[in-house]
C-alpha positions in Angstrom: 141.5 16.5 281.6 141.7 13.5 279.2 145.1 12.0 278.4 145.7 11.1 274.7 147.7 7.9 274.9 148.1 7.7 271.1 149.9 11.1 270.8 153.6 10.6 270.6 154.9 14.2 270.9 158.0 13.3 268.8 158.2 16.4 266.7 157.4 18.7 269.8 160.2 17.0 271.8 162.6 17.4 268.9 161.9 21.1 268.7 162.3 21.5 272.5 165.6 19.6 272.4 167.0 21.9 269.7 165.8 25.0 271.5 167.3 23.7 274.7 170.6 25.4 274.0 170.9 29.0 275.2 172.6 30.3 272.1 170.0 28.7 269.8 167.2 30.0 272.0 168.7 33.5 271.7 169.0 33.2 268.0 165.4 32.0 267.5 164.1 34.7 269.9 165.9 37.4 267.9 164.7 36.0 264.6 161.1 36.0 265.8 161.3 39.7 266.0 163.3 40.5 262.9 164.9 38.7 259.9 168.7 39.2 259.8 171.9 37.9 258.3 174.6 35.8 260.1 176.9 38.8 260.5 174.3 40.8 262.4 173.5 37.8 264.6 177.1 37.1 265.6 177.7 40.8 266.2 174.6 41.1 268.5 175.5 37.9 270.4 179.2 38.8 270.4 180.1 35.2 269.4 182.5 33.9 266.7 180.9 33.7 263.2 181.7 29.9 263.1 179.8 29.3 266.3 176.7 31.1 265.1 176.9 29.4 261.7 176.9 26.0 263.3 173.8 26.8 265.4 172.1 28.3 262.3 172.8 25.1 260.3 171.2 22.9 263.0 168.2 25.2 263.3 167.8 25.1 259.5 168.3 21.4 259.3 165.5 20.8 262.0 163.1 23.1 260.0 162.9 25.8 262.6 164.4 28.6 260.4 165.1 29.1 256.8 167.5 31.3 254.9 166.7 33.5 252.0 169.6 34.6 249.7 169.6 38.3 249.0 172.7 39.1 246.8 175.7 37.8 248.8 173.9 37.7 252.1 171.5 35.1 253.5 168.7 36.4 255.7 167.3 34.0 258.2 163.7 33.9 259.7 161.7 31.5 261.9 159.3 29.3 259.9 158.2 26.8 262.5 155.0 27.9 264.2 155.6 25.8 267.3 159.0 27.4 267.8 157.4 30.8 267.5 154.7 29.8 270.1 157.4 28.6 272.5 159.3 31.9 272.2 156.2 33.9 272.7 155.3 31.9 275.8 158.8 32.5 277.3 
């Protein structure tokens, strides 16, 4: 096996860092199987809406998920291929 000294792994490390929190990991794992809105997510996780919203905001900011407005609701889905691959591996 050859080691690539020039590769930095910065973006990979950032994604792993964000996914390192159990709540965010659960959210991304769930969103890999089905798009859903914040209400459905916090009901499934049995967490306060504010807590889930904070985690969603970070995941969105880091480019792991995106939200699509449908009427008054925002439906979230995973858009980062590496995050999908990590979840599939777990």
